N, C-alpha and C positions, 0 to 999 in steps of 0.2 A: 328097696325099703327102708334105706337112709332118707329118701324121699319123702316117703309117706310119714315118716315120724317127723320129719321137720314140717310138714305142713299140719300133723296133728297137734304139733307144738303152737305154732302159731295161730290155729285156731281157737286152742285151749285160752291163748294169752289174751284173745279180742273178744271171746266170749266171757270170761269171768274177770272183775277188779277186784284188786286186794286192797281191801280198807285199811285206813290208818290203824296205827297202834296206839294202845291209851295205857299210860301206867299213873298209879298214885304217887305223888310228890309231897315235899313239903318246904316250905322256907319260913326263916324266920322274921319277924315285923316286931323290932321292940324285943320286947319279953316275952311274945306270943309265938306260938306257932301256926302259920297258915296252910292248910290243907287244900291240894288241888289234885286235877287231873291233868296231864300232859299228854296232848296227843301229837304224832308226829309221823308227818307221811312214807309212803314206802319209797324205798331208793336210799341215794347217799345225799348229805346234808353239803353245806348249811344252808336252811330254807328261811325264808321270811316269818316272821313270827306275830300272833296276836295275842294281847290278854282279852281272854273270855268273859264276860261280865253278867250275873244273873240278873234275873228279872227279881220282885218282891219276894217269889216264892223259896228263894233259896238255890242252891246247887242240886238240883234234881237231874233226872235223866232226861226230858227235854233240853236243857241248857247244856248236857253233856253230848247230845245227839248234834246240836249246832257246832259244837268244838269238833267233832268227828268230821261233820260236814266239812267244815274250812280244812281238816287236815287233810282231807280226800284231794280237797282241790290244791294242794302243796305248801300248807301254813303249818309250821309248828303252833298248836292251838293250848294255852293254858289257861284252862278253866278253873278259876279260884273260888275258895267259899268262905266269902263276908261273913256268916254268919256262925262260924265255928261249928259245922257237922249240925246245926238245926235246919230242916227243911218244912216250911208249912204247907197242908192241904187245905187250910181254907181262908178266905180272905182276913177276918179278923187276925188269926194267927201271922199271917203274912205281914199285914199292916204292924204289927206289935212288933216284928222282928225287924221290920226295917226302920221304925223308929228306933229301935233300939242299938243301932248301929252308933256309935260317936263318931262324929265327923274327922276327928283327929286319927282316929285309928284306922277309919277307910281310908283316907289319905296315905297313910304310911304303908297301910297293905298293898296299895294299889303301886305306890313307888316300890316296893321292893318285887312286887312281881315284874314289873319292868327290870329290874336289877337280875331276877332271876332267871327270866330269857338270856338277857346279855352273858349272863354267865355260862351257859348251854353251849357245849362245843358244835351241836347242830343247828344252832341260831343264826343268821347275818345280824349282826350288831346294828347296824345301819339301816335294817329294814323291819322296825320293828311297830306295829299298831294297837288299836284297841279296838272292841266292838262290844257294845250290850243293849241290852234292852228294858225298858221302861226303868226302873230305878238303875238297873245296871248301864242303862242308855246315858242317863245324867252321868254317873260315875265314870261311862267312857270318855265325855268330856272333859271331866275332872281330870284325868290322865293326861290327856292333851294339855292342857291350862299348867300344869304342874311338871311334863318332862316337855322340855322344848325341843329336846332331838326325837321326838315321837314322829314317826313318817306319816301315820294316817291314822284318822278315828272314823267310825262309823256309830252315828247315835238313832238307833232306834225308839221313837218317844220318847228321849229322855229329857230332863231337865235342860235350861238354857242358861247361857251367860249372857249379861249385855254390859258389861264392864269393859270400857274398849282398852284400857289399860292392860288388864288380864288378854284381852283376846290378840292384842297387839304381840304379846310373847308368844303365842302360841306359833307354831310352825307346821304344825300337821294339817295335809290336806284332810277337808271335812266331807264326808256324806251323812245327810241327814232324811230320815225315813218318816214321816209323820201321817197321821189321822187328821182329816178335816173336821172330823164329827168328835176330836179329843175335846172334852171341857177340860180336863188337867192342863192343856198345852196348847191354848188358844191358836189359830191358822196365824191370827195378828204378831202375837209374840214371835210364832217361827220366821213370818217375814220381817220383821225387825233385827232377828238374829243374823238373817239371812245379808239384809242390806248393812247391819255394822260392819260384817266380814267383807262386803263387797269394799265399803269406804276405806277399810284398811289395803285393801291393794290385794285382798285375799279371794279365792274364787271357788267359793262354797259351791256343793252340787246338792240342792235341796228339793225332794220330792215329796209331794201332800197328795194323798189318795181320798178324794173329796168324801165319800162315804163309809170312811172307815173310821175306827174310833179307838181309843187308847188300846193296846196290846193285841192287834189284829192278827200278828203273827204266828201267836201259840193257839193250838187248837182248845187247850182247857179252857181258854178266855171265851164269853160269850159274845165277844167282838171279833172274833176270829173271821177272816176271811179268806178264803183259798185262792182267789185268783191276784188281790193284791198281795197276798205274801208272796206268790210265785214270782210276779212282775218286780216286787222289792228285790229279792234274791239274783235276779237278773243284773239288777244295779250294782248292790253290794259284789257281785263276782266280779264284774267289768271295774268296778272303781278299784277293788283291791288288788287286781292284775296291774291296773295300768300305774299302782302308787307303791305298792310293795316288790311286784316281782320285775318292774324295768332296771 
């Protein structure tokens, strides 16, 4: 009977996976309060961690799903809200909200997001990275530029930097995911960014999907490409494992 019970427990454990848990949190950014959702893996920490930065749509369910997925992979994932509670459902509103974020406020919000993660007992202080998509992809790079102790950054079709003095100060390992048909971030600019990092002795990992446009990882976008998205996530998972989990 005991053997049968043990077998049943093993079968249950291998059949069902236990999803990460998410909780609403907040942190101070100057005089403001930034709301976020912190997803933590099952089990005992401390865990490597990620600041998860939304697209121009805002902190919607899709971004939360990405953060939850990352937590299932073993990362404490902090999905932050740069729009102060607003979420866009149309491109016009998304554009308006994106343009309405002051640069200095965004920089402060991102800095304090990293500080918040460092303050959490379940987070490995020396294993913190950033990931974002679209607008958030550019902000993820900004986090790496302004936080010299950031370990890793994943830029999903976000704006790039070309100032070598700024890039020289960046210590984070870089993974870039881009679309070859992205008119806002041309392939030539991606290659210049890659070469600038290589010239500085850094070793970026850059993937360009020839037929993909901007925003191709989100099913809500007309440019969504299922197979390219699946392949991109393979690279993301491998990159984060070797940079944050080592």
